[in-house]
N, C-alpha and C positions, 0 to 999 in steps of 0.2 A: 504494500500500500504506500501511497505517497504521504510521507510524514507531514508535509505542509498542509494537507487537507484534513488532518486528524487533530481534533481538539482545538483548532483555532489558536494555536500558540500556547495552550494550557496542558497539552499532553506531556507528561514527565517521563524521561528516560533515565533510569538509575544505572550508572556505569560502574560496574564492579571490576575495575581495572586499575592496577597500581601504577601503570604507565600514564601519569596524569597529563603528560604532553600529548599523548595519543588521544586522550579524551578531549582535550582542548582543540586539537586539530579536527576531530570529528564534529565538535560543536560549531566550528567555524565554516563548515561546508554549507553552501547555500540551501541544499535540500533538507538540512536539519535545523535551520534557523527558527523554524516554527516550534521546535521542541524546547522544553525547559530541561536542559541537561544537568543532572545531579550526580557529581562524582562520589564514589564510595571508597573508603579506605578498607582494604581487605587484608586481614592478617591471618594467613595460614600457609605454611610452606607446602608447595606443590612440586614434586620431583619429577613428574612425567605427565604428559598429556598425549593421548592417542586419539586422533579424529578419524572416524570412518563414516560410511554412508548412513549407518544406523545409530551411532552414538558418539558421544564425546566422553572417553574414559580417562579419568585422572587418578593419579596416585599421590596421596597427601599424608602429612603427619597425622598421628592419632588425635592430637589436640583439636577440639571442636572449632577453634578459630574465633574471630571477632570481626564485626563489620561496623564501621563508623560512617555515619552520614556526614559528609564534609560540608554540605550546605545546610545550615540550620533551617528548621521549618518556618514558614511564613507566620509571623505573629501579629500581622496587621489586624486590628480589631474590626470584625465584620460579623453580621449574623451568620451563624453556622449551626444548623440543626440537621438531624437525620443524615441523608445521603451526602449533603455538602460537608458535614463534619467528618464523615468517613473518608471522603475523597481528599480532604485536606491533609490527612495523616499519611506518612510513608507506609508503603505496603510491606513493612518489615516489623517483625516482633520476635521476642524471645530474649533469654538471658545473655546471648552473645551480641546483641544489637545495642549500639550506643548512639543516642540522638542528642548531641550537644545543643545547648540553647543559644550559643553565640559563635561567631566566627573565631574568636579568640580560643574558646574551648576546643573547637574542631581542630585548629592548628596545633594546639597543645597536644592533643591525642595523636595527631599525625607525627609530630616531632618525637613524641614518646616512643612511638612504634619504630621510627627510623633509628633512634638512639639505642633503644633496648633490644629490639629483635635483630634488625639488620646489623647494628653495631656488634652485638654478641656473636653473630655468625662471622663477621669480619675478624673479630678478636680470635676466635677459634681457628680460623683459616691461617692467620699469620703465626699463631703459636705452633700450628702443625708444620708450616713451612720452616720455622726456626728449628724444629726438631729434626726434620728429614733432610734439610739442606743447611747444615751449620756453617759457620765461617771456616774457610775463607770464601765461600760462595758469595758472589756479588752479581746482581742483575736479576732479570726476570726468572721465576722458578723454572727449573728444568723438568719437573715432573708433576703429576697429579696424585694427591694422596687423600685417603679417608680422614675426615676431621678427627682430632683427638677427642676422647670422651672426657667429660667433666662430671659425669654421673655414673656411679658404679652399677654394673648389672648384677652384682652379687654372686657371680658364678665362679669366683676364684677357687682353685683347688688346693692352695696352700704351698705350692712349690716356689722356687726362687723367681721364676719368670712371672708367676702370678703375683708375687709380692712386689716385683718391679712395676707391674701394670697397676696395681692398687696405688702405689706411691705416685705414679704418673697421673692417674686420675685425680688423686687428692691435690696434687700440685697444680694441675690444670684448673680444677675447681677454685682453688684459692686465687689464682690469677684472674680468672674470668669474673669471679665475684667482685674483686677489687675494681675491675673495669666497669662492671655493671653499676656499682655504687657511684663511681666517678661520673658515669653518664647521667645518673639521676640527679646528681648535684649540678651538672651543667644544665639540665632541663629546668631545674628550679631557678638557676641563675638567669636563664633566658626569658622566663615568663613571670609575671606578677603572681605572688602567692595566692591571691584571691581567685585567679583564673585556674590555677592548679587544683585548689580545693573544690571549686565548683565542678570542674571536669571529672574529678574522681569521687564526687559525692561526699566530701569531708565537711566537718563543721566549718561554717564560714568565719567564725570568730577566731582571731589570732590569739595565741596563748600556748602554754606548754602542752596542754591536752590536744589542742588542734594541730600543733606541730607534730606530735607523736602520731596522730591519726594520718596525717599527710605522708609522713615518712614511712609508716607501715604499709600504706596503700601502694606507694611507689616500689618499696622493697619486695612486696608480694608479687608485683608484676615482674620484677627482675628475677626472682626465684623461679617463676613460671617459665621465663625465657630460657634460663639455664636448663631446667628440667626438660623442656621441649627440644632444645638444640644440642644439648650436651651428651647425647647418646650415640654419637657416631652416625655412620651411614651416608652422610653427605660428603662432598669432595671439595677440595680447595679450588679446583678449576671452575666448578659451577658457582660456588659462593663468590669467587672473585671474577666472575664473568664480565662484570662491568669495567674491568681493567685493574690490574694490580696496582699500578701507580696511582690511578684515580682513587681506589679504595684506601690506599695508605694516606693520601693527601686529604681526603674528605671524611674518613671515618676513624682513623687512628690519630693522626697528627693533631687535629683540633682539640682532642681531649688532653694531650700533653700541654698544648698552648694554654688551655683553660687552667691547668694546675700550676703553670709557671708563676713563681712567687713575685715576679716583676710586673704581672698583669693586674688589671683592675679587679679581677676576680679574687685576688689574694685576700683583701679585706673582707669580702663577702664570705669566704670560706671560714673565716673566724667568727662568723655570726651565729646566732642562736639556732636558726633553722638548719644550717649546714652541720653544726655540731650534733643536733638531734638525729639527723640522718646517719651520720657516722656512728653515733652511739648505738642506735637501734640496729645497725648493720654489724656491730661488734668489730669495727675497724678504726684505725687511727688515720689521720690525714697523711702521716708519713708513710704508712704501709700502702695506702692507695697510690701515693705519688711514686713510690719505688716500683710498684708493679707496672704502672702506666709508662713511666719514663724508661724503664728497663726494656719493655717490649718495643716501644717506639725506636729506641736507639738500635736495637738488633734488627727490627723489620725494615729500617730505612734502606738497608743494602739491597732489598728486593725491588726498591723503587728507583734504583739508579742504573737503568739498562745502559750497557756500553754503547749501543747504537742509537740511543735516544728514542727508541720505540717503546711501545707498551702502554702509552697513555690510553685509558679507556673512555667510555662514554661518561658524560657528567651525570651526577646523581639526579 
């Protein structure tokens, strides 16, 4: 059907596509200008997609996922009853659906996903490369490797090799947890605390109890991310498919810059909210800084290709 003839400009198209540039490009096409295009943020890792004449078959992680409506619902006062009220609501419901009430809340949730989920994937990928291609290797990775596990599967048999693997998993978890906490701190630094509280359903009043509630909500999401992504199975090549250099520059290096004691964030990190997050995470600022700066210093060698190639697509 011709979209321009449907709905007289009121027909809504919900775009469940994380390539937001592609969504904007679609909305700019003349034949779709009559539609109201509503982007959705989709958070669920899909590792394969097979399209046939009869079906679209996907393989995804066990976690049920999350969908965020990036365009808040229209709150313009007008009479709405019966069918009008139903049609004004997004056709989405359930515990995995988030309907932020403002653009600021929507962008907070989007940034949280990029930092916590995509960022954790990237951290695991570079930790894996650092293990499999230690110094003096410099330049783009030579191989493709399964991501290190940060969550134990509990199947160790007790031998030396099993003990080594247990230690590696524990070490990886400590590193990834420090990185996750650093990313939550950056998120709070970038957004007003009232936006974060509203987006996560925390008490609006500022105070010790409210700070603890906000910290716990963020750290709960960080733990879920590690539980989801820290079980192996994925590969460095797929996770860093947007470009090794790009992922280092956009997802690792900014965290180190944020923790730099010479930056404006240094004073904020000594504030009450940041200290509450660190305390609830059972980490010190020093421990977080050492984990972040250590990996960035090691991973930088993968972002210095001898021929100048390797820069990937922008985020």
